[in-house]
Residue, then its C-alpha position, 0 to 999 in steps of 0.5 A: x500500500x505504501x508503494x502505491x501511495x508513493x507512486x501516486x504522489x510521484x505521478x501527481x508531482x510529474x503531472x503538476x510540473x507538466x501542467x505548470x510548464x505547459x501553462x508557462x510556455x502557452x501563456x500570452x506573457x511568455x517572452x519572445x526569444x530566439x537565435x539568428x546567425x550572422x556570418x556563422x556567429x550566433x545572436x541570441x535575444x530574449x524580449x520580455x512581455x511583462x515588467x513589475x516595479x518602477x525600475x527601467x527595463x534592461x534589454x540584452x542581446x548576446x553575440x560573439x560578433x565584436x563589430x555588431x551594433x544595435x538600436x532599441x526602438x520603443x513607443x507607448x500605446x498613446x504615442x505615434x512616433x518611435x523613440x530610439x537609443x543606441x545599445x551599448x556593450x554591457x560586456x564583451x558578449x552583450x549589447x544593452x539598453x533600457x526601456x523606461x518604466x511606465x505606471x501600472x497597467x500601461x503598455x509599450x511596443x519595442x523592437x531592436x535593429x542590428x547593424x553589421x557590415x552595411x546590413x541590418x536585421x530586425x529583432x524579433x523577426x520583423x515584429x514588435x513586442x508588447x510589454x505591459x507594466x505592473x506595480x511592485x508586489x511584495x515578495x511575501x505576497x508573491x511567495x504566498x500566491x505562488x505557494x498556495x496556487x501550486x500546492x492547490x494544483x498538486x492536490x487537485x491532481x493528487x485527489x483525481x488520482x486517488x480514484x486508483x487508491x483502494x483506501x482512498x482519502x478523497x474527503x481529506x484532500x478535498x477539504x485541504x483543496x477548499x481551504x487552500x483556494x478559499x485562502x488564495x481567493x479571499x485573502x492573498x489574491x486581492x492583495x496580490x492584484x491590488x499591488x499588481x495594478x497599482x490600486x494601493x492608495x490610489x483607487x478602489x477596484x471593482x469586485x470582478x478585478x479583485x476576484x478573477x474568474x480562474x480562482x473564483x471558479x476553481x474555489x466554487x468547483x471544490x466547494x461543490x465537490x466537497x458537498x457532493x462527496x459528503x452526501x453521495x454514497x458513490x463519490x469516487x468520480x466526483x474528484x476526477x470530474x472536478x480535477x478535469x474541469x479545474x485543469x480545463x479552466x486553468x488552460x482556457x483562462x491562461 
């Protein structure tokens, strides 16, 4: 029995990691990155799409080409003309320039142009990257939000796999999931969102902004799951269905 439980926990951790990885790379905020070749040498870039805090944003382009030069272009969503700045070598291998920080919930577009031996190259691949700015979130709140969300996701996967455990503890896991997501939805997320969008000491946000669809719907699903589990004789399918619906919500709201 202990071996079976260990296998279920290992499977849960692996599935949770894969879900988290998929959500990360499929996110609309996933950075634009790539590598191009110039005369047999690599030029690598990574352009971020989000920035937290009031500090200017560093943009780096890495290359082994010593004679490579570059310009960084940007404009805010309300501007009609582009601003440019020459990129300078931060080290022997990296060109660097900075984007100006904007107030929370503002955006800018940016791209870079490379110059080498009378030829120019646009990065990233002739397109513009949109960066959105958010407020600085205290590290404690960021940690709690990350911890509770990922712990809740792990338990969602684990209770779904509990279907295969003969001596299942579905009720116990469901109660923990409910507590975690109620805490996340009611206490941690409103603080996280208030700092993220700059609501602290500036404005009173609407209820739908403080309680986003993802966490609110997942919390509701597991409250319903707990009620059904404690009132049905055959309840082993309840957490399986609730787990699948929760993961679908995570994907479509990503």
